[in-house]
Every structure is written in C-alpha cells, then in structure tokens.
mmCIF file of the N, C-alpha and C atoms, coordinates in Angstrom:
data_MODEL
# 
_entry.id   MODEL 
# 
loop_
_atom_site.group_PDB 
_atom_site.id 
_atom_site.type_symbol 
_atom_site.label_atom_id 
_atom_site.label_alt_id 
_atom_site.label_comp_id 
_atom_site.label_asym_id 
_atom_site.label_entity_id 
_atom_site.label_seq_id 
_atom_site.pdbx_PDB_ins_code 
_atom_site.Cartn_x 
_atom_site.Cartn_y 
_atom_site.Cartn_z 
_atom_site.occupancy 
_atom_site.B_iso_or_equiv 
_atom_site.pdbx_formal_charge 
_atom_site.auth_seq_id 
_atom_site.auth_comp_id 
_atom_site.auth_asym_id 
_atom_site.auth_atom_id 
_atom_site.pdbx_PDB_model_num 
ATOM 1   N N  . UNK A 1 1  ? 6.640   -0.858  -13.054 1.00 0.00 ? 1  UNK A N  1 
ATOM 2   C CA . UNK A 1 1  ? 6.591   -1.157  -14.471 1.00 0.00 ? 1  UNK A CA 1 
ATOM 3   C C  . UNK A 1 1  ? 5.369   -0.473  -15.060 1.00 0.00 ? 1  UNK A C  1 
ATOM 4   N N  . UNK A 1 2  ? 5.525   0.094   -16.217 1.00 0.00 ? 2  UNK A N  1 
ATOM 5   C CA . UNK A 1 2  ? 4.413   0.732   -16.895 1.00 0.00 ? 2  UNK A CA 1 
ATOM 6   C C  . UNK A 1 2  ? 3.412   -0.334  -17.332 1.00 0.00 ? 2  UNK A C  1 
ATOM 7   N N  . UNK A 1 3  ? 2.141   -0.109  -17.047 1.00 0.00 ? 3  UNK A N  1 
ATOM 8   C CA . UNK A 1 3  ? 1.122   -1.101  -17.400 1.00 0.00 ? 3  UNK A CA 1 
ATOM 9   C C  . UNK A 1 3  ? 0.936   -1.237  -18.906 1.00 0.00 ? 3  UNK A C  1 
ATOM 10  N N  . UNK A 1 4  ? 1.378   -0.251  -19.671 1.00 0.00 ? 4  UNK A N  1 
ATOM 11  C CA . UNK A 1 4  ? 1.302   -0.358  -21.122 1.00 0.00 ? 4  UNK A CA 1 
ATOM 12  C C  . UNK A 1 4  ? 2.172   -1.470  -21.670 1.00 0.00 ? 4  UNK A C  1 
ATOM 13  N N  . UNK A 1 5  ? 3.192   -1.874  -20.913 1.00 0.00 ? 5  UNK A N  1 
ATOM 14  C CA . UNK A 1 5  ? 4.085   -2.953  -21.335 1.00 0.00 ? 5  UNK A CA 1 
ATOM 15  C C  . UNK A 1 5  ? 3.592   -4.330  -20.886 1.00 0.00 ? 5  UNK A C  1 
ATOM 16  N N  . UNK A 1 6  ? 2.600   -4.361  -20.026 1.00 0.00 ? 6  UNK A N  1 
ATOM 17  C CA . UNK A 1 6  ? 2.115   -5.621  -19.463 1.00 0.00 ? 6  UNK A CA 1 
ATOM 18  C C  . UNK A 1 6  ? 1.046   -6.240  -20.365 1.00 0.00 ? 6  UNK A C  1 
ATOM 19  N N  . UNK A 1 7  ? 0.875   -7.571  -20.272 1.00 0.00 ? 7  UNK A N  1 
ATOM 20  C CA . UNK A 1 7  ? -0.206  -8.217  -21.026 1.00 0.00 ? 7  UNK A CA 1 
ATOM 21  C C  . UNK A 1 7  ? -1.577  -7.720  -20.555 1.00 0.00 ? 7  UNK A C  1 
ATOM 22  N N  . UNK A 1 8  ? -2.572  -7.936  -21.353 1.00 0.00 ? 8  UNK A N  1 
ATOM 23  C CA . UNK A 1 8  ? -3.922  -7.453  -21.056 1.00 0.00 ? 8  UNK A CA 1 
ATOM 24  C C  . UNK A 1 8  ? -4.480  -7.961  -19.742 1.00 0.00 ? 8  UNK A C  1 
ATOM 25  N N  . UNK A 1 9  ? -4.246  -9.237  -19.432 1.00 0.00 ? 9  UNK A N  1 
ATOM 26  C CA . UNK A 1 9  ? -4.811  -9.786  -18.198 1.00 0.00 ? 9  UNK A CA 1 
ATOM 27  C C  . UNK A 1 9  ? -4.169  -9.156  -16.973 1.00 0.00 ? 9  UNK A C  1 
ATOM 28  N N  . UNK A 1 10 ? -2.902  -8.746  -17.068 1.00 0.00 ? 10 UNK A N  1 
ATOM 29  C CA . UNK A 1 10 ? -2.241  -8.081  -15.948 1.00 0.00 ? 10 UNK A CA 1 
ATOM 30  C C  . UNK A 1 10 ? -2.844  -6.692  -15.751 1.00 0.00 ? 10 UNK A C  1 
ATOM 31  N N  . UNK A 1 11 ? -3.113  -5.991  -16.853 1.00 0.00 ? 11 UNK A N  1 
ATOM 32  C CA . UNK A 1 11 ? -3.757  -4.668  -16.750 1.00 0.00 ? 11 UNK A CA 1 
ATOM 33  C C  . UNK A 1 11 ? -5.134  -4.781  -16.128 1.00 0.00 ? 11 UNK A C  1 
ATOM 34  N N  . UNK A 1 12 ? -5.883  -5.837  -16.495 1.00 0.00 ? 12 UNK A N  1 
ATOM 35  C CA . UNK A 1 12 ? -7.210  -6.042  -15.907 1.00 0.00 ? 12 UNK A CA 1 
ATOM 36  C C  . UNK A 1 12 ? -7.120  -6.313  -14.411 1.00 0.00 ? 12 UNK A C  1 
ATOM 37  N N  . UNK A 1 13 ? -6.158  -7.133  -14.000 1.00 0.00 ? 13 UNK A N  1 
ATOM 38  C CA . UNK A 1 13 ? -5.987  -7.426  -12.572 1.00 0.00 ? 13 UNK A CA 1 
ATOM 39  C C  . UNK A 1 13 ? -5.524  -6.188  -11.818 1.00 0.00 ? 13 UNK A C  1 
ATOM 40  N N  . UNK A 1 14 ? -4.668  -5.383  -12.415 1.00 0.00 ? 14 UNK A N  1 
ATOM 41  C CA . UNK A 1 14 ? -4.148  -4.176  -11.760 1.00 0.00 ? 14 UNK A CA 1 
ATOM 42  C C  . UNK A 1 14 ? -5.251  -3.149  -11.533 1.00 0.00 ? 14 UNK A C  1 
ATOM 43  N N  . UNK A 1 15 ? -6.279  -3.173  -12.351 1.00 0.00 ? 15 UNK A N  1 
ATOM 44  C CA . UNK A 1 15 ? -7.385  -2.223  -12.190 1.00 0.00 ? 15 UNK A CA 1 
ATOM 45  C C  . UNK A 1 15 ? -8.120  -2.430  -10.873 1.00 0.00 ? 15 UNK A C  1 
ATOM 46  N N  . UNK A 1 16 ? -8.037  -3.630  -10.302 1.00 0.00 ? 16 UNK A N  1 
ATOM 47  C CA . UNK A 1 16 ? -8.722  -3.942  -9.041  1.00 0.00 ? 16 UNK A CA 1 
ATOM 48  C C  . UNK A 1 16 ? -7.760  -4.082  -7.865  1.00 0.00 ? 16 UNK A C  1 
ATOM 49  N N  . UNK A 1 17 ? -6.501  -3.745  -8.045  1.00 0.00 ? 17 UNK A N  1 
ATOM 50  C CA . UNK A 1 17 ? -5.481  -3.896  -7.013  1.00 0.00 ? 17 UNK A CA 1 
ATOM 51  C C  . UNK A 1 17 ? -5.269  -2.565  -6.279  1.00 0.00 ? 17 UNK A C  1 
ATOM 52  N N  . UNK A 1 18 ? -5.565  -2.499  -4.982  1.00 0.00 ? 18 UNK A N  1 
ATOM 53  C CA . UNK A 1 18 ? -5.383  -1.245  -4.249  1.00 0.00 ? 18 UNK A CA 1 
ATOM 54  C C  . UNK A 1 18 ? -3.949  -0.724  -4.240  1.00 0.00 ? 18 UNK A C  1 
ATOM 55  N N  . UNK A 1 19 ? -2.966  -1.614  -4.298  1.00 0.00 ? 19 UNK A N  1 
ATOM 56  C CA . UNK A 1 19 ? -1.575  -1.158  -4.340  1.00 0.00 ? 19 UNK A CA 1 
ATOM 57  C C  . UNK A 1 19 ? -1.324  -0.407  -5.646  1.00 0.00 ? 19 UNK A C  1 
ATOM 58  N N  . UNK A 1 20 ? -1.869  -0.885  -6.736  1.00 0.00 ? 20 UNK A N  1 
ATOM 59  C CA . UNK A 1 20 ? -1.723  -0.201  -8.020  1.00 0.00 ? 20 UNK A CA 1 
ATOM 60  C C  . UNK A 1 20 ? -2.405  1.168   -7.986  1.00 0.00 ? 20 UNK A C  1 
ATOM 61  N N  . UNK A 1 21 ? -3.526  1.278   -7.287  1.00 0.00 ? 21 UNK A N  1 
ATOM 62  C CA . UNK A 1 21 ? -4.196  2.586   -7.159  1.00 0.00 ? 21 UNK A CA 1 
ATOM 63  C C  . UNK A 1 21 ? -3.249  3.580   -6.502  1.00 0.00 ? 21 UNK A C  1 
ATOM 64  N N  . UNK A 1 22 ? -2.572  3.155   -5.437  1.00 0.00 ? 22 UNK A N  1 
ATOM 65  C CA . UNK A 1 22 ? -1.654  4.052   -4.730  1.00 0.00 ? 22 UNK A CA 1 
ATOM 66  C C  . UNK A 1 22 ? -0.467  4.419   -5.611  1.00 0.00 ? 22 UNK A C  1 
ATOM 67  N N  . UNK A 1 23 ? 0.075   3.450   -6.339  1.00 0.00 ? 23 UNK A N  1 
ATOM 68  C CA . UNK A 1 23 ? 1.214   3.708   -7.212  1.00 0.00 ? 23 UNK A CA 1 
ATOM 69  C C  . UNK A 1 23 ? 0.809   4.642   -8.347  1.00 0.00 ? 23 UNK A C  1 
ATOM 70  N N  . UNK A 1 24 ? -0.343  4.413   -8.945  1.00 0.00 ? 24 UNK A N  1 
ATOM 71  C CA . UNK A 1 24 ? -0.807  5.256   -10.048 1.00 0.00 ? 24 UNK A CA 1 
ATOM 72  C C  . UNK A 1 24 ? -1.044  6.689   -9.571  1.00 0.00 ? 24 UNK A C  1 
ATOM 73  N N  . UNK A 1 25 ? -1.632  6.845   -8.400  1.00 0.00 ? 25 UNK A N  1 
ATOM 74  C CA . UNK A 1 25 ? -1.880  8.192   -7.871  1.00 0.00 ? 25 UNK A CA 1 
ATOM 75  C C  . UNK A 1 25 ? -0.571  8.915   -7.585  1.00 0.00 ? 25 UNK A C  1 
ATOM 76  N N  . UNK A 1 26 ? 0.403   8.208   -7.011  1.00 0.00 ? 26 UNK A N  1 
ATOM 77  C CA . UNK A 1 26 ? 1.704   8.822   -6.723  1.00 0.00 ? 26 UNK A CA 1 
ATOM 78  C C  . UNK A 1 26 ? 2.424   9.189   -8.013  1.00 0.00 ? 26 UNK A C  1 
ATOM 79  N N  . UNK A 1 27 ? 2.368   8.304   -8.998  1.00 0.00 ? 27 UNK A N  1 
ATOM 80  C CA . UNK A 1 27 ? 3.016   8.569   -10.279 1.00 0.00 ? 27 UNK A CA 1 
ATOM 81  C C  . UNK A 1 27 ? 2.397   9.798   -10.948 1.00 0.00 ? 27 UNK A C  1 
ATOM 82  N N  . UNK A 1 28 ? 1.073   9.888   -10.951 1.00 0.00 ? 28 UNK A N  1 
ATOM 83  C CA . UNK A 1 28 ? 0.401   11.025  -11.570 1.00 0.00 ? 28 UNK A CA 1 
ATOM 84  C C  . UNK A 1 28 ? 0.696   12.320  -10.830 1.00 0.00 ? 28 UNK A C  1 
ATOM 85  N N  . UNK A 1 29 ? 0.753   12.250  -9.521  1.00 0.00 ? 29 UNK A N  1 
ATOM 86  C CA . UNK A 1 29 ? 1.029   13.453  -8.735  1.00 0.00 ? 29 UNK A CA 1 
ATOM 87  C C  . UNK A 1 29 ? 2.452   13.953  -8.982  1.00 0.00 ? 29 UNK A C  1 
ATOM 88  N N  . UNK A 1 30 ? 3.415   13.028  -9.097  1.00 0.00 ? 30 UNK A N  1 
ATOM 89  C CA . UNK A 1 30 ? 4.803   13.432  -9.302  1.00 0.00 ? 30 UNK A CA 1 
ATOM 90  C C  . UNK A 1 30 ? 5.057   13.946  -10.712 1.00 0.00 ? 30 UNK A C  1 
ATOM 91  N N  . UNK A 1 31 ? 4.377   13.387  -11.694 1.00 0.00 ? 31 UNK A N  1 
ATOM 92  C CA . UNK A 1 31 ? 4.574   13.827  -13.066 1.00 0.00 ? 31 UNK A CA 1 
ATOM 93  C C  . UNK A 1 31 ? 3.906   15.171  -13.328 1.00 0.00 ? 31 UNK A C  1 
ATOM 94  N N  . UNK A 1 32 ? 2.880   15.493  -12.567 1.00 0.00 ? 32 UNK A N  1 
ATOM 95  C CA . UNK A 1 32 ? 2.223   16.783  -12.690 1.00 0.00 ? 32 UNK A CA 1 
ATOM 96  C C  . UNK A 1 32 ? 1.348   16.932  -13.915 1.00 0.00 ? 32 UNK A C  1 
ATOM 97  N N  . UNK A 1 33 ? 1.229   15.923  -14.736 1.00 0.00 ? 33 UNK A N  1 
ATOM 98  C CA . UNK A 1 33 ? 0.425   16.024  -15.942 1.00 0.00 ? 33 UNK A CA 1 
ATOM 99  C C  . UNK A 1 33 ? -1.032  15.659  -15.731 1.00 0.00 ? 33 UNK A C  1 
ATOM 100 N N  . UNK A 1 34 ? -1.358  15.125  -14.593 1.00 0.00 ? 34 UNK A N  1 
ATOM 101 C CA . UNK A 1 34 ? -2.718  14.669  -14.341 1.00 0.00 ? 34 UNK A CA 1 
ATOM 102 C C  . UNK A 1 34 ? -3.558  15.789  -13.739 1.00 0.00 ? 34 UNK A C  1 
ATOM 103 N N  . UNK A 1 35 ? -4.830  15.719  -14.010 1.00 0.00 ? 35 UNK A N  1 
ATOM 104 C CA . UNK A 1 35 ? -5.746  16.676  -13.406 1.00 0.00 ? 35 UNK A CA 1 
ATOM 105 C C  . UNK A 1 35 ? -5.986  16.340  -11.948 1.00 0.00 ? 35 UNK A C  1 
ATOM 106 N N  . UNK A 1 36 ? -6.580  17.251  -11.246 1.00 0.00 ? 36 UNK A N  1 
ATOM 107 C CA . UNK A 1 36 ? -6.826  17.078  -9.819  1.00 0.00 ? 36 UNK A CA 1 
ATOM 108 C C  . UNK A 1 36 ? -7.720  15.881  -9.537  1.00 0.00 ? 36 UNK A C  1 
ATOM 109 N N  . UNK A 1 37 ? -8.753  15.666  -10.345 1.00 0.00 ? 37 UNK A N  1 
ATOM 110 C CA . UNK A 1 37 ? -9.681  14.563  -10.091 1.00 0.00 ? 37 UNK A CA 1 
ATOM 111 C C  . UNK A 1 37 ? -9.018  13.205  -10.305 1.00 0.00 ? 37 UNK A C  1 
ATOM 112 N N  . UNK A 1 38 ? -8.086  13.105  -11.256 1.00 0.00 ? 38 UNK A N  1 
ATOM 113 C CA . UNK A 1 38 ? -7.408  11.833  -11.500 1.00 0.00 ? 38 UNK A CA 1 
ATOM 114 C C  . UNK A 1 38 ? -6.537  11.436  -10.319 1.00 0.00 ? 38 UNK A C  1 
ATOM 115 N N  . UNK A 1 39 ? -5.905  12.410  -9.696  1.00 0.00 ? 39 UNK A N  1 
ATOM 116 C CA . UNK A 1 39 ? -5.036  12.126  -8.557  1.00 0.00 ? 39 UNK A CA 1 
ATOM 117 C C  . UNK A 1 39 ? -5.858  11.835  -7.313  1.00 0.00 ? 39 UNK A C  1 
ATOM 118 N N  . UNK A 1 40 ? -6.991  12.481  -7.148  1.00 0.00 ? 40 UNK A N  1 
ATOM 119 C CA . UNK A 1 40 ? -7.809  12.287  -5.953  1.00 0.00 ? 40 UNK A CA 1 
ATOM 120 C C  . UNK A 1 40 ? -8.672  11.039  -6.019  1.00 0.00 ? 40 UNK A C  1 
ATOM 121 N N  . UNK A 1 41 ? -8.950  10.525  -7.193  1.00 0.00 ? 41 UNK A N  1 
ATOM 122 C CA . UNK A 1 41 ? -9.822  9.357   -7.325  1.00 0.00 ? 41 UNK A CA 1 
ATOM 123 C C  . UNK A 1 41 ? -9.237  8.099   -6.724  1.00 0.00 ? 41 UNK A C  1 
ATOM 124 N N  . UNK A 1 42 ? -7.983  7.831   -7.026  1.00 0.00 ? 42 UNK A N  1 
ATOM 125 C CA . UNK A 1 42 ? -7.357  6.609   -6.516  1.00 0.00 ? 42 UNK A CA 1 
ATOM 126 C C  . UNK A 1 42 ? -7.156  6.639   -5.003  1.00 0.00 ? 42 UNK A C  1 
ATOM 127 N N  . UNK A 1 43 ? -6.652  7.715   -4.410  1.00 0.00 ? 43 UNK A N  1 
ATOM 128 C CA . UNK A 1 43 ? -6.505  7.714   -2.955  1.00 0.00 ? 43 UNK A CA 1 
ATOM 129 C C  . UNK A 1 43 ? -7.840  7.581   -2.220  1.00 0.00 ? 43 UNK A C  1 
ATOM 130 N N  . UNK A 1 44 ? -8.909  8.103   -2.792  1.00 0.00 ? 44 UNK A N  1 
ATOM 131 C CA . UNK A 1 44 ? -10.221 7.956   -2.154  1.00 0.00 ? 44 UNK A CA 1 
ATOM 132 C C  . UNK A 1 44 ? -10.634 6.490   -2.134  1.00 0.00 ? 44 UNK A C  1 
ATOM 133 N N  . UNK A 1 45 ? -10.422 5.779   -3.228  1.00 0.00 ? 45 UNK A N  1 
ATOM 134 C CA . UNK A 1 45 ? -10.734 4.349   -3.267  1.00 0.00 ? 45 UNK A CA 1 
ATOM 135 C C  . UNK A 1 45 ? -9.833  3.570   -2.322  1.00 0.00 ? 45 UNK A C  1 
ATOM 136 N N  . UNK A 1 46 ? -8.563  3.955   -2.261  1.00 0.00 ? 46 UNK A N  1 
ATOM 137 C CA . UNK A 1 46 ? -7.625  3.291   -1.361  1.00 0.00 ? 46 UNK A CA 1 
ATOM 138 C C  . UNK A 1 46 ? -8.008  3.517   0.100   1.00 0.00 ? 46 UNK A C  1 
ATOM 139 N N  . UNK A 1 47 ? -8.413  4.729   0.435   1.00 0.00 ? 47 UNK A N  1 
ATOM 140 C CA . UNK A 1 47 ? -8.845  5.021   1.807   1.00 0.00 ? 47 UNK A CA 1 
ATOM 141 C C  . UNK A 1 47 ? -10.079 4.210   2.169   1.00 0.00 ? 47 UNK A C  1 
ATOM 142 N N  . UNK A 1 48 ? -11.002 4.062   1.236   1.00 0.00 ? 48 UNK A N  1 
ATOM 143 C CA . UNK A 1 48 ? -12.191 3.247   1.488   1.00 0.00 ? 48 UNK A CA 1 
ATOM 144 C C  . UNK A 1 48 ? -11.808 1.786   1.726   1.00 0.00 ? 48 UNK A C  1 
ATOM 145 N N  . UNK A 1 49 ? -10.875 1.273   0.935   1.00 0.00 ? 49 UNK A N  1 
ATOM 146 C CA . UNK A 1 49 ? -10.421 -0.111  1.116   1.00 0.00 ? 49 UNK A CA 1 
ATOM 147 C C  . UNK A 1 49 ? -9.739  -0.289  2.473   1.00 0.00 ? 49 UNK A C  1 
ATOM 148 N N  . UNK A 1 50 ? -8.944  0.688   2.888   1.00 0.00 ? 50 UNK A N  1 
ATOM 149 C CA . UNK A 1 50 ? -8.271  0.619   4.189   1.00 0.00 ? 50 UNK A CA 1 
ATOM 150 C C  . UNK A 1 50 ? -9.289  0.605   5.323   1.00 0.00 ? 50 UNK A C  1 
ATOM 151 N N  . UNK A 1 51 ? -10.312 1.432   5.234   1.00 0.00 ? 51 UNK A N  1 
ATOM 152 C CA . UNK A 1 51 ? -11.332 1.464   6.281   1.00 0.00 ? 51 UNK A CA 1 
ATOM 153 C C  . UNK A 1 51 ? -12.089 0.147   6.385   1.00 0.00 ? 51 UNK A C  1 
ATOM 154 N N  . UNK A 1 52 ? -12.455 -0.420  5.245   1.00 0.00 ? 52 UNK A N  1 
ATOM 155 C CA . UNK A 1 52 ? -13.184 -1.699  5.255   1.00 0.00 ? 52 UNK A CA 1 
ATOM 156 C C  . UNK A 1 52 ? -12.304 -2.814  5.804   1.00 0.00 ? 52 UNK A C  1 
ATOM 157 N N  . UNK A 1 53 ? -11.059 -2.892  5.343   1.00 0.00 ? 53 UNK A N  1 
ATOM 158 C CA . UNK A 1 53 ? -10.151 -3.943  5.824   1.00 0.00 ? 53 UNK A CA 1 
ATOM 159 C C  . UNK A 1 53 ? -9.823  -3.776  7.303   1.00 0.00 ? 53 UNK A C  1 
ATOM 160 N N  . UNK A 1 54 ? -9.682  -2.539  7.760   1.00 0.00 ? 54 UNK A N  1 
ATOM 161 C CA . UNK A 1 54 ? -9.440  -2.299  9.177   1.00 0.00 ? 54 UNK A CA 1 
ATOM 162 C C  . UNK A 1 54 ? -10.605 -2.744  10.033  1.00 0.00 ? 54 UNK A C  1 
ATOM 163 N N  . UNK A 1 55 ? -11.822 -2.461  9.572   1.00 0.00 ? 55 UNK A N  1 
ATOM 164 C CA . UNK A 1 55 ? -13.021 -2.891  10.296  1.00 0.00 ? 55 UNK A CA 1 
ATOM 165 C C  . UNK A 1 55 ? -13.083 -4.413  10.371  1.00 0.00 ? 55 UNK A C  1 
ATOM 166 N N  . UNK A 1 56 ? -12.842 -5.067  9.228   1.00 0.00 ? 56 UNK A N  1 
ATOM 167 C CA . UNK A 1 56 ? -12.908 -6.533  9.214   1.00 0.00 ? 56 UNK A CA 1 
ATOM 168 C C  . UNK A 1 56 ? -11.812 -7.163  10.071  1.00 0.00 ? 56 UNK A C  1 
ATOM 169 N N  . UNK A 1 57 ? -10.620 -6.587  10.058  1.00 0.00 ? 57 UNK A N  1 
ATOM 170 C CA . UNK A 1 57 ? -9.523  -7.122  10.873  1.00 0.00 ? 57 UNK A CA 1 
ATOM 171 C C  . UNK A 1 57 ? -9.817  -6.955  12.360  1.00 0.00 ? 57 UNK A C  1 
ATOM 172 N N  . UNK A 1 58 ? -10.362 -5.806  12.751  1.00 0.00 ? 58 UNK A N  1 
ATOM 173 C CA . UNK A 1 58 ? -10.707 -5.574  14.161  1.00 0.00 ? 58 UNK A CA 1 
ATOM 174 C C  . UNK A 1 58 ? -11.783 -6.541  14.612  1.00 0.00 ? 58 UNK A C  1 
ATOM 175 N N  . UNK A 1 59 ? -12.761 -6.750  13.760  1.00 0.00 ? 59 UNK A N  1 
ATOM 176 C CA . UNK A 1 59 ? -13.852 -7.678  14.103  1.00 0.00 ? 59 UNK A CA 1 
ATOM 177 C C  . UNK A 1 59 ? -13.330 -9.112  14.247  1.00 0.00 ? 59 UNK A C  1 
ATOM 178 N N  . UNK A 1 60 ? -12.440 -9.519  13.350  1.00 0.00 ? 60 UNK A N  1 
ATOM 179 C CA . UNK A 1 60 ? -11.866 -10.870 13.426  1.00 0.00 ? 60 UNK A CA 1 
ATOM 180 C C  . UNK A 1 60 ? -10.998 -11.035 14.680  1.00 0.00 ? 60 UNK A C  1 
ATOM 181 N N  . UNK A 1 61 ? -10.236 -10.004 15.014  1.00 0.00 ? 61 UNK A N  1 
ATOM 182 C CA . UNK A 1 61 ? -9.393  -10.065 16.213  1.00 0.00 ? 61 UNK A CA 1 
ATOM 183 C C  . UNK A 1 61 ? -10.235 -10.181 17.466  1.00 0.00 ? 61 UNK A C  1 
ATOM 184 N N  . UNK A 1 62 ? -11.321 -9.426  17.534  1.00 0.00 ? 62 UNK A N  1 
ATOM 185 C CA . UNK A 1 62 ? -12.204 -9.517  18.703  1.00 0.00 ? 62 UNK A CA 1 
ATOM 186 C C  . UNK A 1 62 ? -12.828 -10.892 18.833  1.00 0.00 ? 62 UNK A C  1 
ATOM 187 N N  . UNK A 1 63 ? -13.231 -11.487 17.715  1.00 0.00 ? 63 UNK A N  1 
ATOM 188 C CA . UNK A 1 63 ? -13.803 -12.832 17.742  1.00 0.00 ? 63 UNK A CA 1 
ATOM 189 C C  . UNK A 1 63 ? -12.749 -13.841 18.188  1.00 0.00 ? 63 UNK A C  1 
ATOM 190 N N  . UNK A 1 64 ? -11.518 -13.669 17.739  1.00 0.00 ? 64 UNK A N  1 
ATOM 191 C CA . UNK A 1 64 ? -10.439 -14.556 18.146  1.00 0.00 ? 64 UNK A CA 1 
ATOM 192 C C  . UNK A 1 64 ? -10.165 -14.440 19.635  1.00 0.00 ? 64 UNK A C  1 
ATOM 193 N N  . UNK A 1 65 ? -10.161 -13.210 20.156  1.00 0.00 ? 65 UNK A N  1 
ATOM 194 C CA . UNK A 1 65 ? -9.896  -13.008 21.578  1.00 0.00 ? 65 UNK A CA 1 
ATOM 195 C C  . UNK A 1 65 ? -10.974 -13.649 22.445  1.00 0.00 ? 65 UNK A C  1 
ATOM 196 N N  . UNK A 1 66 ? -12.209 -13.584 22.003  1.00 0.00 ? 66 UNK A N  1 
ATOM 197 C CA . UNK A 1 66 ? -13.306 -14.187 22.770  1.00 0.00 ? 66 UNK A CA 1 
ATOM 198 C C  . UNK A 1 66 ? -13.220 -15.712 22.765  1.00 0.00 ? 66 UNK A C  1 
ATOM 199 N N  . UNK A 1 67 ? -12.691 -16.286 21.686  1.00 0.00 ? 67 UNK A N  1 
ATOM 200 C CA . UNK A 1 67 ? -12.630 -17.757 21.594  1.00 0.00 ? 67 UNK A CA 1 
ATOM 201 C C  . UNK A 1 67 ? -11.437 -18.330 22.370  1.00 0.00 ? 67 UNK A C  1 
ATOM 202 N N  . UNK A 1 68 ? -10.452 -17.508 22.668  1.00 0.00 ? 68 UNK A N  1 
ATOM 203 C CA . UNK A 1 68 ? -9.247  -18.019 23.345  1.00 0.00 ? 68 UNK A CA 1 
ATOM 204 C C  . UNK A 1 68 ? -9.421  -18.128 24.833  1.00 0.00 ? 68 UNK A C  1 
# 
C-alpha cells in the first residue's frame, strides 16, 4: 500500500520499520525514478539491522544452551 494513503501515525511507524525499508528500496529500484543514493540508503540500514539482530540472537541462543 502506498504510504501516501495511510494515516500520519502509520507513516511515522513505517519510517522505523525495517520491512518498510526493504519494500521502499525495492519499489524505488523497480520504478527506476530514484537516484542511486535513495536506493542504497535503505538496504544499508536493513543490513545493519540484520547484523545487530543476528548478533543478539546468537548471543541469546548461546546463553540458552549453557543454561540447559
């Protein structure tokens, strides 16, 4: 759904949602109207989020394994 049709609070929440970053980057890349920096900005943030979440998940799994 286009965020222009959504209420303001949904647009604000979508600005911090990593899934929306991926969707926006894919949409811009497919439409071809976006500049290179606009398309590269969202995937870079998404990659950073994936790395942080992967680190935290690995750390939690190791702690769980030690407690079992």
